Structures are given as C-alpha cells and as structure tokens.
N, C-alpha and C positions, 0 to 999 in steps of 0.2 A: 344053681342051688335054690332051694326053697327060701323065699324072702322071710318066712316066719321063723327060720333058724336064727335070724338076727333080731328077734323081738325080745323085749324084757319090760318088766313093770317099773315105772318110775314115778314116785310120789310127786305131786305138784310142789310140795315143800322143798324138793331138791333143786328146783329151777331158780337160778339167780336172776333177780330183776334189776340189780345194780352191781357194778364191779367192786372188787375189793379196793379199799383205800388204805395206804397207797397201792398202786397196781401190783407192785412186786411182792406184796404181802399175801398173795393168793397161795393156796396149798398146791402141792405137786406130788402126784403118785408116781413112783418109779416102778416100771414094769419090765422085768427081765424074765422072759419065758423060762420056766423050770426052776426059778428061784423065788424067794420070799418077796412079797410086795413091800415096798418101803414108803412110808408116809413122811414126806418131806415138804419143803416150801420152795417157791420159785427162786428165791435168793440162793438156794443150795445148788442151782444148776451148774455152776463152774466145777463143783466137786465131782460131778459125774462125766465131765469131759476132760480132755487133755490138750496140752499145748499142741497147736498144729491142726486141731479140729476146726471145721468151718461151719458156722451157723448160717443158714440161707433164709433170708427174710423176704416176704412179699411186700413191696413198697407201694402197692396200689392205695389209692385214696378214695374213701367213700364220698359219693355225691348225694345231694338231697333228691333222691330218685323217686320218691313217692309223690304222685300228683293227683289232685282231685279236679275234675273238669266237667264240662257240660257239652254234650253233643248239640250242634246247631245245624239244622237243614234249611234249605231255601224256602220250604213251606212253613217255617217257623217252629217245627216240631223240635222239642228239647228233651234231653234225657241225661241223668247224672251217670258219670262213669268214673272209675278210679283206675289209675295206671301205675304200675311199678316198672320203671325202665330197667332193662337187664342186659342189653348189648347194643353198643353203638355200631351202626353199619355205614355211617358217612358223617360228614361235618354237620349235617342238619337232620340226620335220621337216627332213630333208636327203635329197637324192638322192645316191646313191653308186654307184661302180663296184665290183662285188663279185667277188672271187675265190671260186669255189664257188657262184655264183648258182644253178646248176642244183639245188642241194640245198635251195633255199628256195622257199616258196610264200606267197601272201598269208595273213596271220594268224599266221605263224610268229614266235616270239620268239627274239631273239638277245641273249646276255649278252656285253657288251664289257668288263666289269670285275666284280670280286667284292669282298666285304668292305667295307673303308672306301672303296674306289674303285669301288663298284658302279655300273654303268650298263647299262641294258637298252633294247631297242627292239623294235618290232613291224614286220614287213613289211606295208606298205600296198599297194604295187603293184610289179609287175615290168615292165621295159621291154626294149628291145633291147640287145644286146651287153653283157649282164651288169649293166645298170643296175637299181637297186632304190631305192624310196623307203621310208625308215624314219621311224616316229614314235617319239620317245624318251620315256622316263619322266620327263623334266624339260624345262624350256623356258627360253628367254632366257639371262640371265646364269648361271643355275644349270647349264644345259647347257654353256655355254662353259667354265665352271670345271671341269666333269667331264671334258670333252674334253682340257683342259690337263693333267689328271692321268693319263688312260689313253691318250691319243693320242700318236702319233709324227709328227715332221716328215716329210711325204711327199716324200722326195727323188726327183728324176727317175729313171726306170728305168735310164738309162745311167750313173748314179752308184750307185744302190742295188744294181745287179748286181755292182759291184766292191768295195763296202765297206758296212758298216753305218752307219746314222745314229748320231751321237753328240751330246754336249752342245754342242760347237762349232757344230753346224749350226743350233741354235736361235737363235744370234746371226748366223752367217754368212749364213743363208738368209732374211734380213730386211733391208729397207732401213732406213736410219737415220731416215727420216721416216715409216715405216709407222704408220698410225693407225686405219684402219677395218677391224675384224676380219672375215674371211670368205673369204680366199684359200686355195686348196689349193696353188698354186704361186706362187713369187715373181715379181714383175715385174723380171726379172733385169738389165735394162740399168741399173736404179736402184741395183743393189748396188755400183756403182763410186763412188757419190757419198759425199763426206766433208764435214765442216765446213770443212776446208781448201779443198776445191774450191768449195764454196758461197761462201766468202769471196772467192775469186778471181773468181767470176762476178759477185758483187755489185759488186766494184771496177770490173769492166768494164761495168757498167750493164745487165747481162742479167737480165731479170725471171724469176720462176718462179711457177707456179700449180699447183694439185693437183686432180686428178679421181680418181674411184674406179671401178675395174672389178675385181670379185672373180674372179681367175683360177681356172678350173676344171681338173680333171684331164684334161679333154678336150684340153687343149693338148698332152698327151703321146701322144694316140692316133694311130696311123699312118693314113695315107691308104690305104685298101684298094681303092678304086676304080681303074679304069684310066684314067678320064677325070675331070678336075676337075669337070665338070658333074654327075657322079654322086655327089660327096662331100657328106655331110651334116655341117655344123658343129654342135657342141654350144653351147647358149646359155650366156652369162655375164651376171650381173647387175651394173649399174653406174649411175652418175649423174654429171652435170655440173650444178653449181648455177648459178643465175641470175647471181650476182656474178661467177663465173669466166667464164661465157659473155660477159658484157658487157665485162669487162676484155680478153679476147682479141679481141673485135671492135674495140675501141678501139685496141688495139695494131696490129692489121692496118691500120686506117684511117690510122694515123700512119706506116706503112711498116715496121713490125716484122714479123719472121718467126715463125711458130709452129713450134717444134721439139719433136717428140714424143720423150720419153724412154721407149723401149720400144714394141713392137708393141701392147701392151695400151692404152696411152694413145692411140696412133694409131687403133686400131679404134674406141675409144669416141668420139673427136672426129669421126671420119668418120661414125659413127652419129648424132651430134648436129648435123651440118652440113647446111644446105640446099644446093640446087643452086648457088646464087650464092656459096657459101662462108661465109655467115653461120652462126655457131655459136649454137645455141639451148640454153636449159636443157633438160636431158633426163634421164629416169630409166626404167629398165626392163631388159629382157633383150635382148641383141644376139647374133645369130649371123652377123654380117657376114663374108663370105668374099671376100678380095681376091686376085685373080689378074691376070696381065697383061691389059691392055685396060681395067682399071678407071680411071676419071678421079677423081683425088684432088681433094677439095674444100677441105680445111682445113689441110693439112700442107705445110710448106716444107722441112723436113729431119727426119731420123730418126736417133736414136742407138739402137743395138741391139746385141745379142750375135750370135755366129755360130750358125746354126740347123742342124737335122737335114736330111739328104737327104730328098727327097720329102715334106717337111712343109708344112703350110699357111703357116708362117711364112717358109720360104724362097720360097714362092710370092709372099707379100706383098712381101718386099724386092725380088723380081724384077719385080713390078708397078711398084714405086716407082722403081727405078733402071735397070731393063732386065735381061732374062734373061741376055744375053751379058755384060753388064757385071758382073753378080753372079757368073756362072760364073767369069769371069776373076779377080774379086776373091777368091773363095774358093780358087781354085787358087793364087794368090799367098799367101794366108794360110796354107794348108797347108804350102807349100814354105818359108815364112818362119818357121814354128814358132809361129804364133798358137795360143792355147788356145781351144777351142770349148765351146759350150753354156752352161749356167746359171752356172757358176763361171768361165767363160772371159773372154777379152778382148772388146773392143768394136769397133764400126765406126761411123763417122759418114757417113751416106748423104745425098746430094743427089739430087733427082729428074732424070729425063730432061728435057733442054731448059732446065734452070734457069740463071739468071744468078747465079753464086755469087761 
C-alpha cells in the first residue's frame, strides 16, 4: 500500500508533553467499526470487558539508553557523538542509533562518561542508517549500573524537541508494573494503569498476564519508503513463557477474549501465535510488520495510544479496525481535543467484523 494513505494532519497542540495526573484520568476513545464512537475515560475500561477476558501487558522496563560521548583515537582526534541504545546483543554489547555515525569506524573508542562515572565502548560494526554495534568495557549488571548513572531517558523525538528530559520522566515514562530491564521506549498504553484501575479490573473478574518485548528506538523511525512493501522493520527482542501461553489458550477455550495492552503486546502475541490462533511459548527477535490485509490470529481487542501519521503503528491499528474507521476516529479525536502520542490519551479498539 502507499504510505501516504496513512497520512493525516496533526496540530502541534495535540501532542502531550506530560501525562495525565493521575495516570488513569486520561480519556479513552472506544472504537467499534460500524458503530458510533464513544468518548469515555480509562477508568471506564472494565465496562467494555467481561469476566474471563484477559488483559496482556508488556512488562519491559525502560533503561536510560540515551548517551552522549566523545570519540577518541590514538592520534588524539576527538569528535562528539550521541547514541541511543536499541537492542542488547550480548552481556557487554548493544546496537545503537548514533548521531554522528559518519565520524566512527570499526575499532574506534568512545567515552560516554569520565571520572567516577567512566564508561567507554569500542565500535564493533557499523550498519545502515546510523546503526552501530558497541562493545562496552563492562558487562551484565555492572553495565546496567553504569548506564543508570550516565544515561538519560530517551524521550520520543516529538517531546525531546520541545523540552528537556527531567527527573519526573524517570517515573512518568515507566509503567507501574515494569520489571524486565531492556526497553528504550515505554509500552505507552500501559502508562495509564494504576493500582486503582487494577483493583476495578479484579473486581470485574478480568484477568491479567504479562509478556516481555523490549521496545527499541526503531519504533520512532519514520517510514521513508513510498510503499509499505519496501519498508524494513527493526527487530525487537521478547518472550512469552509457557505458563502464560497455556493460561491464554485456556482462557480462549473458555470463551474469554485476549485484549492486548499496547501494540508491543499485540506484535509479540501475534509472533507467538500459530495459524489456528494457539499461542505458543516463544522467545527471540521479531520484526513483524502489520498492515491492512493482515489476518490477526490471537487478539480480540487492543488498548493503545494515538500514533504518528505515516507510522507503522498507525498502519497496525488500521489493519486491526480498518483504515477508514481509524481515519475517522483520529479526525474525531483531533477535533475533540484528545492528547496524542506517548504521554497522551488512549483508545480501545475492536476489530472489523467483531461481535462486541
């Protein structure tokens, strides 16, 4: 499909720079294809689900993956570089998108911290579009601790271009159930959930389970191709454990619906699902790219935020609920003052042809 089919105009005033306070006070647009749009709030979520349904959350934890460093060569030549880590490839290795990658070559050393916060890395390989693989001078938990000291929260470009990251973001840009370290971007639909909302879901008999997909910086990359068939997705690492897969399959057999909280949970479950909809234990890298025409295997509903024009995520929600439905829903959201993107409001989507 033509990428420009997924374009729309979004005023800057629609982009949220801070989350709603409290988190669960955000608005939620309910989208049922062929039916009237409903303006509701996140706290209304239990009303649109039923006992036995299962919400599936991504429990990845955002790390301070934005680094500023200086290339140092044996001849003393120095140059400034900026790196956004996006995929761990070993205990001491990360792939990163690098600002100033043209200044680097294999074997170069980069200092990302000095003194008590010293952290250095060597360029192992260079890839396409500014991608570099670094080998750091420490590994495992020691590397994690160093990144926590010298790194910054990698705010999405549409926020970072308008304000600096601050201490509030370290808490705001993290779900309350984040557990597995490794994400560069938050699974933002999950940012709306609070203990109060979890209690309401429990009271309604709605189950919840967790999977892990470490969201990479590739989620923010624009689609530069003119046709979706020419776009290359960046891989992200994740896993679904055997206990969770078995629970979901049992819930489906009992008539429960699988509701993905966020596009990351959806993409992971679809990667783990067989043609017949059975969900298997799964681990590895996924570069699944979902566009209109895709046949969903495992997902009955999707809670997500509002996404960028021409983005792979707007393509995904258009595949799920229909392109014209989503174009209409987004036009309504803009006109009605919904807040967009990572810190914005939510929508609850049902698929085309679903009996809701």
